[in-house]
C-alpha positions in Angstrom: 1.3 -54.0 -46.4 0.7 -51.8 -49.4 1.7 -53.0 -52.8 2.7 -51.1 -56.0 1.2 -51.7 -59.5 4.1 -54.2 -60.1 3.0 -56.3 -57.1 6.1 -55.4 -55.0 5.4 -54.3 -51.5 6.4 -50.9 -50.1 8.5 -52.7 -47.5 10.4 -54.5 -50.3 11.2 -51.2 -51.9 12.3 -49.7 -48.7 14.7 -52.6 -48.1 16.1 -52.1 -51.6 16.9 -48.6 -50.6 18.6 -49.5 -47.4 20.7 -52.2 -49.2 22.2 -49.6 -51.5 24.5 -48.4 -48.7 27.8 -50.2 -48.2 30.8 -50.0 -45.8 32.8 -48.5 -48.7 30.0 -45.9 -49.5 28.0 -45.2 -46.4 26.8 -41.8 -47.7 24.9 -41.5 -51.0 22.9 -39.0 -53.0 19.3 -39.5 -53.9 20.2 -40.1 -57.5 22.7 -42.8 -56.5 20.1 -44.5 -54.3 17.5 -44.5 -57.1 20.0 -45.9 -59.6 21.3 -48.7 -57.3 17.8 -49.7 -56.1 16.3 -49.7 -59.6 13.6 -47.3 -58.5 12.3 -44.2 -60.3 13.8 -41.1 -58.7 10.4 -39.8 -57.6 9.5 -43.1 -56.0 12.9 -43.3 -54.3 12.6 -39.7 -53.0 9.2 -40.3 -51.5 10.3 -43.5 -49.7 13.6 -41.8 -48.6 11.5 -39.0 -47.0 9.5 -41.6 -45.0 12.6 -43.4 -43.9 14.2 -40.2 -42.8 11.0 -39.3 -40.9 11.2 -42.6 -39.0 14.9 -42.2 -38.3 16.0 -45.2 -40.5 17.9 -42.8 -42.8 19.7 -39.5 -41.8 20.0 -36.6 -44.1 23.4 -34.8 -44.0 23.8 -31.0 -44.3 24.6 -31.4 -48.0 21.4 -33.4 -48.5 23.2 -36.7 -48.9 21.9 -39.7 -46.9 23.3 -42.3 -44.6 21.8 -45.2 -42.5 20.1 -43.7 -39.4 21.0 -44.5 -35.8 17.4 -45.9 -35.4 18.5 -48.9 -37.5 21.4 -49.6 -35.1 19.1 -49.1 -32.1 16.5 -51.5 -33.3 19.1 -54.1 -34.2 20.6 -54.0 -30.7 17.3 -54.5 -28.9 16.8 -58.1 -29.9 19.9 -59.0 -31.8 21.0 -62.6 -31.2 24.2 -61.7 -33.0 24.9 -58.9 -30.5 24.4 -61.3 -27.6 26.8 -63.8 -29.2 29.4 -61.1 -29.8 29.2 -59.9 -26.2 29.6 -63.5 -24.9 32.5 -64.2 -27.3 34.6 -61.1 -26.8 36.5 -62.1 -23.6 37.4 -65.5 -25.2 38.4 -63.8 -28.5 40.7 -61.4 -26.6 42.3 -64.4 -24.8 42.9 -66.2 -28.1 44.2 -63.0 -29.7 46.7 -62.5 -26.9 48.2 -65.9 -27.9 47.9 -65.8 -31.7 48.8 -62.1 -31.9 47.6 -61.3 -35.4 43.9 -61.3 -36.4 41.0 -63.1 -34.7 37.4 -62.7 -35.9 33.9 -64.0 -35.3 31.5 -64.7 -38.1 27.9 -66.0 -38.4 26.0 -67.3 -41.5 23.4 -65.3 -43.2 21.9 -67.3 -46.1 25.0 -68.2 -48.3 27.3 -65.6 -46.8 29.4 -65.2 -43.6 28.9 -61.9 -41.8 31.7 -60.6 -39.5 30.5 -59.7 -36.0 33.8 -58.8 -34.5 37.5 -58.5 -35.5 40.5 -58.1 -33.3 43.9 -57.1 -34.7 47.1 -55.4 -33.7 49.7 -53.0 -35.0 51.8 -54.8 -37.6 49.6 -57.9 -37.7 48.7 -59.9 -40.8 45.3 -58.6 -41.9 42.8 -59.1 -44.7 39.9 -57.1 -46.2 37.3 -58.2 -43.7 35.5 -55.7 -41.6 32.8 -55.8 -38.9 29.5 -55.9 -40.6 31.0 -57.0 -43.9 30.1 -60.2 -45.6 31.6 -62.7 -48.0 30.5 -65.9 -49.8 30.9 -69.0 -47.6 33.4 -70.9 -49.7 36.0 -68.1 -49.8 37.2 -68.1 -46.2 38.0 -70.6 -43.5 35.2 -69.3 -41.3 32.8 -69.7 -44.2 34.0 -73.3 -44.8 33.2 -74.1 -41.2 29.7 -72.6 -41.4 29.1 -74.5 -44.6 30.5 -77.8 -43.4 28.4 -77.8 -40.2 25.4 -76.2 -41.8 22.2 -77.9 -43.1 22.6 -80.4 -45.9 20.4 -78.4 -48.2 22.7 -75.4 -47.8 25.7 -77.5 -48.8 24.0 -78.9 -51.9 22.8 -75.4 -53.0 26.2 -73.8 -52.6 27.9 -76.8 -54.4 25.3 -76.6 -57.2 26.1 -72.9 -57.7 29.7 -73.8 -58.3 29.0 -76.5 -60.9 27.7 -76.2 -64.5 26.7 -74.3 -66.6 29.9 -72.3 -66.2 32.3 -74.9 -67.5 34.9 -77.5 -66.4 36.7 -75.1 -64.0 33.6 -74.5 -61.8 32.8 -78.3 -61.8 36.4 -78.9 -60.6 35.9 -76.1 -58.0 32.7 -77.8 -56.8 34.4 -81.2 -56.4 37.2 -79.5 -54.5 34.8 -77.7 -52.3 32.9 -80.9 -51.6 36.2 -82.6 -50.5 37.0 -79.5 -48.3 33.7 -79.6 -46.6 34.1 -83.3 -45.8 37.6 -82.7 -44.5 36.4 -79.9 -42.2 33.7 -82.1 -40.7 36.2 -84.9 -40.1 39.1 -82.7 -38.8 36.8 -80.4 -36.7 38.4 -77.1 -38.1 39.1 -75.5 -41.4 42.3 -74.0 -42.7 43.2 -72.2 -45.9 46.5 -70.8 -47.2 46.8 -67.6 -49.2 43.3 -66.1 -48.8 44.9 -62.7 -48.9 48.6 -63.4 -49.7 50.5 -66.6 -50.3 52.4 -66.2 -47.1 49.3 -66.1 -44.9 47.1 -68.8 -43.4 43.7 -68.8 -41.9 42.2 -71.3 -39.4 38.6 -71.4 -38.2 36.7 -73.5 -35.7 32.9 -74.0 -35.0 31.2 -72.2 -32.1 28.2 -74.1 -30.8 25.3 -73.1 -28.6 24.3 -75.1 -25.5 22.3 -77.5 -27.6 25.3 -78.4 -29.8 24.2 -76.5 -32.9 27.0 -74.6 -34.7 26.0 -70.9 -34.6 29.2 -69.2 -35.5 32.8 -69.6 -36.6 35.9 -68.3 -34.8 38.8 -67.6 -37.1 42.4 -66.4 -37.0 44.7 -65.1 -39.7 48.5 -65.2 -39.4 51.8 -65.9 -41.2 51.7 -69.4 -42.7 53.6 -72.2 -41.1 52.5 -75.7 -40.0 53.3 -75.4 -36.3 51.5 -72.1 -36.0 48.5 -73.5 -37.7 48.1 -76.3 -35.2 48.7 -74.0 -32.2 46.0 -71.6 -33.6 43.5 -74.4 -34.0 44.0 -75.5 -30.4 43.7 -72.0 -29.1 40.6 -71.3 -31.1 39.0 -74.6 -30.1 39.6 -73.8 -26.4 38.0 -70.3 -26.9 35.1 -71.8 -28.8 34.4 -74.2 -25.9 34.5 -71.3 -23.5 31.9 -69.4 -25.5 29.7 -72.4 -25.6 29.8 -72.9 -21.8 29.7 -69.2 -20.8 26.6 -68.1 -18.8 24.1 -66.1 -20.8 21.9 -63.4 -19.4 18.8 -64.9 -21.0 17.7 -68.6 -21.3 18.5 -68.5 -25.0 20.8 -65.8 -26.3 21.9 -67.5 -29.5 
């Protein structure tokens, strides 16, 4: 892999370019890509031209750029996440028919949760999540599940980030998060009130593979009340068990 005078590989710079695109701004000008990636415009232009040639970026009629279909195609070929989504969808639909508001599936990528699928309905309680979007683990019920059932080193790293040197407030947040993680592991599911509005509640449960490892979190968002919370947890746990036991097309799909 070729390297620049700074020691950064060409691949690293290409990844920086691809990461400038967001769900909110899927189409960008070359100047925007250069500024967001921290690359000189000439360098960005040269790499963009190569990415376009390989189909990883697509140039619009007005010369602006978007992520190319080739990225989507390559992702689908060997995507464990896609296999998990396909297996989960029938069980998500069943859970959604009972809960009636929002049901979503998330997996962990480093210290974030990424949303693979989201089911909603007209008039349902919703939040800002979108398929392909991500959020830090501690800020959602699904993220709490993935944190609580994740590796010990992950928990310590995330907890450390919420501690000093940012002052007493973040230390208190770290202590609260530590208690929340312990409660989730003991209870078997996570719940949070007011992630989006005070009158809403979210519940999430772990999804395990055939070996018992937690590979995802299944979550629901709905108007807050204690009875509905317990019903949602039972429904989601049933759906999660279905996903775990569902036949897969390959020996190991996720």
